[in-house]
Structure formats: C-alpha cells, structure tokens
N, C-alpha and C positions, 0 to 999 in steps of 0.2 A: 504494500500500500504506500502510495506516495505521501499521503497526508494521514497522520494518526493522532488521535486525541491523547493528550498527556494527562489522564486522570490518575489519581493516586493509586487506585487498584490496578490499572493497566500498567503503571510504572513498575509496581512490584512484580506483577506477572511477567513483564518483559525482562526485568532483571534476571529472573530465574530462567526464563525461556532462552534468552540470548546466551546466558552462561552455559546452559545444558546443551544447546545446539552447537555453538562454535567451539567451546572448550572441550566438550565430550567428543567431538569429531577429531580434535587434535589428540585427545587421550586414546582414542581407538587406534590411531596410528602408532602411538607409543606402546600401546598394549600389544599389538601384533609384533612389534620389534622385540618387546621384552619376552614374550612367550617363547621365542626362538631360543633364548638363553636360559629361561627359567620356567619350567613347565608346572611349577607349583603355585604360580601366581593366583591370588584370590581377589585382590582389590587394587585399584589405582586411585590415589587421592590427589586432588588439585590443591596446590599450595602456592604461597608467595612469601616474600620477606617482609618482616615488620621490624620496628625498633625494639630494643631490649625491654623497655618498660611496658609497652603495650602488648608484647608477646605473651605476658602472663594472663591476659584475658582470653586467650585462644588455646586450642589444642596445639602443642608444640611438637615438632618432628625433628629427630636426629637422623640424618640420612648418610648413606655411603655415596660420596660425590661421584664415584666412578660408575656405579651400577644403579643409582637412584633407589636402592633398597632402603626401606624404613628400618632403622636399627632400634629406635626407641621412640615411643609415643606417650606423651603425658597430656591429659586434658586439664587446662587451666592450672598449671603448676604454681606452687607458692614461692618458688625461687626460680631464677633464670635457668632454662634448659637449652633453648635454641631460639634463634630469631626466625626460623622457618615455621610458619603457622598453617594450620589446616583451614581450607576455604569451605569445607562442607559440601563439596561436589565430588561424587565418586563414580567409578566404573567397576562393576563387579563381574566376576565369572560365576557360573552356577554353583561353584564350590562354597560360596558364601552362605548358602542355605544350611550347610552342615555345621557352621560355626556356632549358632545359637544353641543347638543341641549339645555341643561339646561344653559350652560355657555353663549350661544348665546342670549337666552332670557334675561338673567341677564344683559348682555351688552346693549341690546336694551332698557331695562328698565332704566338703568343708563343714556343712551343717551337721553332719553325723559326728564329726570329730569335735565339735564345740560342746563344752560341758558347762558353760556359764548361762545357758538358756537364751543366748543371743540369737536372733533370727536373721538369716541371710536375706537380702532384698529379693523380692520375687520378680523384679523387672530385669531385663537384659538390655544394657545400653550399648549402642554401636561403638562409640568412641572409647568409653571407659572400660568396657568389658571385652569387646571383640578386637578392636584395633590394638589394644595393649598386648593381647596374646599373639596376634599375627606379627607384630613387630619383632624383627630379629630372626624370623624363620623363613626368610626369602618368599614370603607370601604377600607382602604389602610393599608397593613401590609408590613413588611420589613424582608428580610432574609439576615443576615450578613454572608458573605463568609470569609473563612480563606485561600482561594487559591489566586494565583497571579492574578492581574488585572492591566491593564495599558491603558491609552488613547493613541490613535494614531492620533494626530492632526498635526504632521509634519513628514517629512521624517526621521528626526533624531530619532524620537520615534521608528522607525522600528528596529534599531539596538538593542535598549534596549528590545523591544518585542522579537526579535530573541534570545537574551540571555535567556529570561524567558522560551521560548519554548525549547531551547537546554538543559536547566537545567531540564525541565520537562521530556524530552527524556532520559536524564541521569538517571532519577529515574524510569521511566516506560518502556522505550524502548531503553535500552543501545545499542542494536544491530544496531540501526540506525546511531550511531555515529562512527566516525573513531577512530582507535586505532593505536598505534605504532607497526609496524611489519617490518620485513626485506624487504628492497626494496621499502619502502613507505616513504612519507615525515614525518618529525617529527611533532607530534601532541602534543599540549599543551592545556589542558582543554577540553571543549566541542566543537567539530568540526563536521559539517556535510559535506560530500563530495558526490556529485551525482556520481553514478557508471560510467557514461560516461565521466567524467572529466579526463584530462590527466595532471598529476602533477609530476614534477621531484622529485626524492627522496631527493634531497638536499634542498628542500623548507621547510620552517618552518611555520606552521599554528596554530593559536589559541592564546589565548582562544576566544571563541564566534565568530566563523567564519562559514559561510555557502557558499558552493561552488556549483554553479548551473550546469545545463546540458551542456556538451560539452566545459567546460572551459579548457583553456590551461595555465598552470603555469610553467614557466621556472626554471632553476637552480638558487639556492641562493635567491629565492624570500621570502620575509617576509610579512605575512598577519596576522593582529590582529584586533579584534573587527570590523569586516567588513562583508558585504554581496556582493558576486561576482555573478552577474546574468549570465544567460546562454549565451554561445558564446563569453564571454570575454576572452582576451588574456593578461596575465601578463608576460612580457618578462624578461629575466635573470636579477637577482639582483635588481629588483625594490622592493619598499616597499609601502604597502598599510595599513594605520592605521585609524581606526574610519571613515570608508568611505563606500559608496555604489557605486560599479562600474556597470554601466548599461549594458544592452544587447549589445553584439557584439562590445564592446569598447576595446581599446588597450592601455596598459600602457607600455611605452618604457623602454629600458634597463637603469638601474641605476636611474630611475625616482622615485620620492617620492610623493605619494598622501596621504595627512594627514588631519584629521579633529579634532575638539575639542569635546570630549564627553559631553553629557548633561544628565548624570546619576543622579538619586536622591541621597540624602545624605546617604551613606552606614552606618552611625552611628545611623540613625533614622529608626527604623523598620516600622514606619508608613508614611515615606516620599514617595511622588509620583514624577514622572518626571514632570518638569515644562514645560509648553507650552509657550516658549518664542516667542516674536514677531520677525519677520524676520529682522527688522532694529532696531537699538538702538543707540542713540546719533549721529544720522546722518550717521551711517555706518552699514554694515552688521554684525549682531550678530554672533560671533564665534560659529560655530556648526560643525556638520559632513560635510565632503566633499561629494558631489554627482555628479557623472558623468552620464549624460543622455545616451540614447542608441547611439551606433555608434560614440562615441567620441574617438579621437585619441590624446594621450599624447606623445610627443616626448621624446627621451632619455635625461637623465641628466637634468631634470627640476623638480621644486617643485610646486605642486598645494596644497595650504593649505587653509582650511576654506572657500571653494568656491563652487559655484553651477554652473555646466557647462551644458547648454542646449544641446539637442540631435544634432547629426550630425555636431559637431564642430571639426576642426583640429587645435589644439593649436600649437604655435611655440615658446613659452617662458613660464616663470614661472608666476604664479598668486597667490595672497593672499588676502583673505577677499573680494572677488568680485563675481558678478554674470555675467557669460559669456553668452551673448545673441547671 
C-alpha cells in the first residue's frame, strides 16, 4: 500500500510484522548455513548490542564470536553479563517442542528431592527455563542485527517507534512522506500525512509527525513529535508536542497539548529507550501526553504530561495527572 494510516494499533502491529518478515527471512538464511555445521540446532535468536547499564533490563547473551553459538543466557541479570541483548524474535526447529517436556520432568525431579515443602513453579518460561538449558549445548545460536529495534512497552514508546519507521521510509520509500509544495503546510523533517486529511496551508508539521485518516488541522497549528489518529480535529493555532491524540478527539483553539519525550541518549549509539514505571516518587512520571478517543480539549488551556481516558470533556488545564 502506498498510503497507510499510522494509528497506534497499526504501528504496533507493523513493528512486529516488519520484524518477523524481514528479520526472520535473514534468520532463515543463517539457519540453513548453521544447520550444515550443527545438526542439533533448536533455536535462533535475534539480538543486538546495548550499553552496559541498560543491558541489565534485557535477556543477556554470551556468544562464541566464531560460531555464533549461545554459550550463556541470563534473563535480566542483577550484575553485568554481556552487552548483547535478546530482541525477543526467534526461529525454531520442530525440536523445540520437546524442550518443555524435558524442563517439566526436570522440575518434577527437583520437586521430589525438596524436603522443605517448597513448591516448584508450574509454569515453563521460554527464556528463563528453556533458553538457559539450551545455552552451551550447541542448540541455540544468535544473529546480531544492525537494523533498528525498539521495545514497545508503553504508549510513549510508540512515538519513538514512529520516528524509526519514518526514518526508514525516508530511506526506502520517500514517496510516502510529505514534502513542501505550494498550497500545502510547511513540513519539517519526516512527516506522514494520510491523503484524506484536511490540513490548512499555514500549519507547521514535523519533525516525526504522523497524521491519520480524515484528520482536520486548522490554520496556524503546530504539531511536532506526535501521532494524530484518524478523525481528530486540531482547531486554529493550537499546539501539539510529544503527544498522541486519539481517534475523533478535538483540541480547541489556542490550546496546548504537550508531553515530555522519553528518547534514548542520542550521544550513545547503543542506548535503548527506557521503560519507565508509570509512577515515580508518589507522582506520575513525566512522559508523553495521551488523549484517548473522543476527548474534547477546550480552547486556551494547557494539558501537559497527562493521560486522558476516552470520552472525556475537559474544562480546564491539567498537568502530571491521569484523567479518569
């Protein structure tokens, strides 16, 4: 499709779809080459390099640099193990189906040997239980990607993911992005505009902006680092920064909707976006502002670092709050 709507749900689906199609195609090639030398292979894991501090938040992999075999795997270690992290995308052989049975039998054996009445967990976890046993047995190999990758564990991550996709479009499909032309809004950086959107030529959009289907943007509007989902209305001279405006929501004239970006350190090439907790020190952690579907923001108010649940009609300014 030449034109695609950048809704939050589609963005998340596309993140996994693109990863599984492009990356797994590469992994299949690596898999075929690996099987020639190692017939006991069970799984291939996609990985990439992170910095030492953030690696503790992921599954860490120690590999043989010559054969790419996983020698050691630890899920979210308490101390530094490796700066190669697990991306959560795998390619399995049918032999993987025998591994849960083996882990279950091992847990049953340990349970019989316990005398303190402690119960072994009844769940079998892929990373903690299966990968840790496969590591060092020439059954688990790793493929390190040089392409972009990001977790989406919070809504704030969607804006950063959108930026990565817009950057990818800039390189591979520049025709999908908006350009500066006569009678069109001013475009700064990478901006996607759905062809059905109605935008006043005096508006300024970008960088990193995605405009969905049927969106109406009035004169003098400024939008930056944001996702505007389908059916939303941004009235004259409003300002939307670092925010997600939900479906069929309205931002009034001269209103300001602003969030705090949660981008990774731009000076560290291996930095990843932090998955911060929703609350910190008894208050809402400053992050992007999110307007649920069918939210109405009145004119001349400021909504900053807040989460507004769907179908809310606000009548004043809010900051660092969740509007239920």
